[in-house]
C-alpha positions in Angstrom: 12.9 9.7 -16.8 16.0 9.6 -18.9 19.2 11.5 -18.7 17.6 14.7 -20.0 14.2 16.3 -19.2 11.3 15.0 -21.3 9.6 17.8 -23.3 5.9 18.5 -22.7 4.6 21.1 -25.0 1.7 23.5 -24.5 3.4 25.8 -22.1 4.4 29.5 -22.4 7.8 31.1 -22.1 7.4 33.1 -18.9 9.6 36.2 -18.9 10.0 39.4 -17.0 9.2 41.9 -19.7 11.1 45.2 -19.2 8.4 47.5 -20.4 9.8 50.6 -18.6 9.3 53.8 -20.5 7.7 52.0 -23.4 4.3 52.9 -24.8 1.3 50.6 -24.1 -2.1 51.1 -25.7 -5.0 50.0 -23.5 -8.4 49.9 -25.1 -11.2 49.8 -22.6 -11.9 51.4 -19.2 -13.7 48.8 -17.0 -12.7 46.5 -14.2 -10.3 44.4 -16.3 -8.7 47.6 -17.7 -8.2 48.9 -14.1 -6.2 45.7 -13.2 -4.1 46.0 -16.4 -3.3 49.6 -15.6 -1.9 48.7 -12.2 0.3 46.0 -13.6 1.6 48.4 -16.3 2.3 51.3 -13.9 4.1 49.0 -11.5 6.4 48.2 -14.5 6.9 51.9 -15.3 5.2 51.7 -18.7 3.7 54.7 -20.5 0.0 53.9 -20.7 -2.5 55.4 -23.1 -6.1 54.6 -22.4 -8.7 54.8 -25.2 -12.3 54.6 -24.1 -15.4 56.8 -24.2 -15.9 58.6 -20.9 -19.1 56.8 -20.0 -17.2 53.5 -20.1 -14.6 54.4 -17.4 -14.9 52.8 -14.0 -14.0 54.6 -10.8 -10.4 53.4 -10.6 -9.6 54.0 -14.3 -11.0 57.5 -13.9 -8.9 58.0 -10.8 -5.7 57.0 -12.7 -6.5 59.4 -15.5 -7.3 62.3 -13.2 -4.0 61.8 -11.4 -2.2 62.0 -14.7 -0.9 58.4 -14.4 -2.1 57.6 -17.9 -2.7 59.5 -21.1 -6.3 59.4 -22.1 -8.4 59.7 -25.3 -12.2 60.0 -24.8 -13.4 58.0 -27.8 -13.5 54.6 -29.3 -10.5 52.9 -30.9 -9.5 53.9 -34.4 -7.1 51.9 -36.7 -4.9 54.9 -36.9 -4.2 54.5 -33.2 -1.7 51.8 -34.2 0.3 54.0 -36.5 2.6 55.1 -33.7 5.8 53.0 -34.2 6.6 53.5 -30.5 3.8 51.2 -29.4 5.3 48.1 -27.8 2.1 46.4 -26.6 -1.7 46.6 -27.1 -4.3 45.4 -24.6 -8.0 45.3 -25.1 -10.6 45.0 -22.4 -13.9 45.7 -24.1 -17.2 43.8 -24.3 -17.2 43.6 -28.0 -15.7 40.3 -29.4 -16.0 41.4 -33.0 -14.2 44.7 -32.4 -11.6 42.9 -30.3 -10.8 40.4 -33.0 -10.5 43.3 -35.5 -8.0 45.0 -33.3 -6.1 41.7 -32.9 -5.9 41.3 -36.7 -4.6 44.9 -37.1 -2.0 44.3 -34.5 -0.8 41.2 -36.3 -0.5 43.2 -39.5 1.7 45.7 -37.8 3.6 43.1 -35.8 2.5 44.5 -32.4 2.3 42.2 -29.5 -1.3 42.1 -28.2 -3.5 40.6 -25.5 -7.2 40.3 -26.1 -8.9 39.9 -22.7 -10.7 36.5 -22.2 -9.8 35.3 -25.7 -6.7 33.1 -25.3 -6.2 32.3 -29.0 -5.9 36.0 -29.7 -3.1 36.6 -27.2 0.6 36.8 -27.8 1.0 36.7 -24.0 -1.1 36.1 -20.9 -1.4 37.9 -17.6 -1.1 35.7 -14.6 -1.9 35.9 -10.9 0.9 37.9 -9.3 2.4 38.4 -5.9 4.8 41.3 -5.3 6.9 42.4 -2.3 9.4 45.1 -3.4 11.7 43.6 -6.0 10.2 40.1 -5.7 7.5 39.2 -8.2 6.0 35.8 -8.6 3.5 35.0 -11.3 1.3 31.9 -11.7 -0.1 31.2 -15.1 -2.5 28.6 -16.3 -2.0 29.6 -20.0 -5.5 31.0 -20.2 -7.2 27.9 -18.8 -8.2 29.0 -15.4 -7.5 32.5 -14.0 -9.3 31.8 -10.7 -7.2 28.6 -10.1 -4.1 30.6 -10.8 -5.2 33.1 -8.1 -5.8 30.3 -5.6 -2.4 28.7 -6.2 -0.7 32.1 -6.0 -2.3 32.7 -2.6 -1.0 29.3 -1.3 2.5 30.2 -2.4 2.3 33.6 -0.8 1.2 32.1 2.5 4.4 30.1 2.7 6.7 33.1 2.3 8.2 35.1 5.1 6.6 38.5 5.7 9.9 40.3 5.0 10.9 38.5 1.9 11.1 41.7 -0.2 13.5 43.2 2.3 15.6 40.0 2.1 16.0 40.3 -1.6 16.9 44.0 -1.3 19.7 43.0 1.1 21.0 40.3 -1.3 20.9 42.9 -4.1 23.0 45.3 -2.0 25.5 42.6 -1.2 25.9 41.8 -4.9 26.6 45.5 -5.6 29.2 45.6 -2.9 30.7 42.3 -4.2 31.1 43.9 -7.7 33.0 46.7 -6.1 35.3 44.3 -4.3 35.8 42.1 -7.5 34.8 44.2 -10.5 36.6 42.3 -13.3 34.8 40.1 -15.8 37.2 37.3 -15.1 35.8 37.3 -11.5 32.3 36.5 -12.8 32.3 32.7 -12.2 33.8 33.1 -8.7 31.4 35.9 -7.8 28.4 33.7 -8.9 29.6 30.6 -7.0 30.3 32.7 -3.9 26.9 34.3 -3.9 25.2 31.0 -4.5 27.1 29.7 -1.4 25.9 32.5 0.8 22.3 32.3 -0.4 22.2 28.6 0.0 23.8 28.4 3.5 22.1 31.4 5.1 18.4 31.4 6.0 16.0 34.0 4.6 15.7 35.4 8.0 19.5 35.7 8.4 19.8 37.4 5.0 17.0 39.8 5.9 18.7 40.8 9.2 22.1 41.4 7.5 23.4 44.9 8.2 25.9 46.9 6.1 28.6 46.0 8.6 27.7 42.3 8.3 28.0 42.7 4.5 31.5 44.2 4.8 32.6 41.5 7.1 31.1 38.8 5.0 32.9 40.2 1.9 36.3 39.6 3.6 35.6 35.9 3.0 35.4 36.4 -0.8 39.2 36.5 -1.3 39.9 33.1 0.2 36.6 31.9 -1.4 34.9 30.6 1.7 31.4 30.9 3.1 31.2 31.7 6.8 28.0 31.2 8.7 25.7 34.0 9.8 26.9 33.5 13.4 30.5 33.7 12.4 29.9 37.0 10.6 27.9 38.4 13.5 30.8 37.6 15.8 32.9 40.1 13.9 30.5 43.0 14.7 32.5 46.0 15.7 35.7 44.7 14.2 36.7 47.4 11.7 40.2 46.1 10.9 40.1 45.6 7.0 43.2 43.4 7.2 41.3 40.7 9.0 40.4 37.9 6.6 38.7 34.5 6.8 41.0 31.4 6.8 40.4 27.7 7.1 42.5 26.2 9.9 42.2 22.6 8.6 41.1 21.2 12.0 37.6 22.2 13.2 36.3 24.8 10.9 36.6 28.5 9.9 38.7 31.0 11.7 39.6 34.6 11.4 
């Protein structure tokens, strides 16, 4: 390998699409559609389902009855794509010819679309996902093997701590507190380097067990730009003196 990474084409650009409050048209009402609805609702999208009533499976019917999606009891019509607010179209119907026609109409209107089980007619793919609170991990095979993606995702999930979602929430809370301590744009590089230091030196278990008081004590080390250990921060428990700061004594390690 040379100085720079060799490029191997054929992949996808994997992004976290912020579809919150944007309109998504879902055509179909079977098992695949049910899975798509869950993914969309988790992302706070505004979902509209188009499918004859007899084609709805139990879960899709439940989502509709609960008012979690808008619903039109009929087959797709080309005019359904006239709404300029539509950000995404998904099809999950057992009609390849109709699906391809919908794909072509979406291309004419420049609407991003995913045609279930037809990789060439997809602007994006759904992968196998793991979620725990703010953490989301997706494994994609670029349409080659959804089942393999699921197997790989489960192996990754098995290696993660049970409280990983709570850990990330704690880190998010620490970042918010840090921005209050050092709000200026000029502090950006220092904030980033300091947060990297904390996340790299503390274990996931230590980050998860971090309390609000621990965060406040840890933030005292931001000014002198040092990274105390979890044990050192815990040793400050109960110390409410805001004037106490971390220093480096030059001999054996950190001091307060």
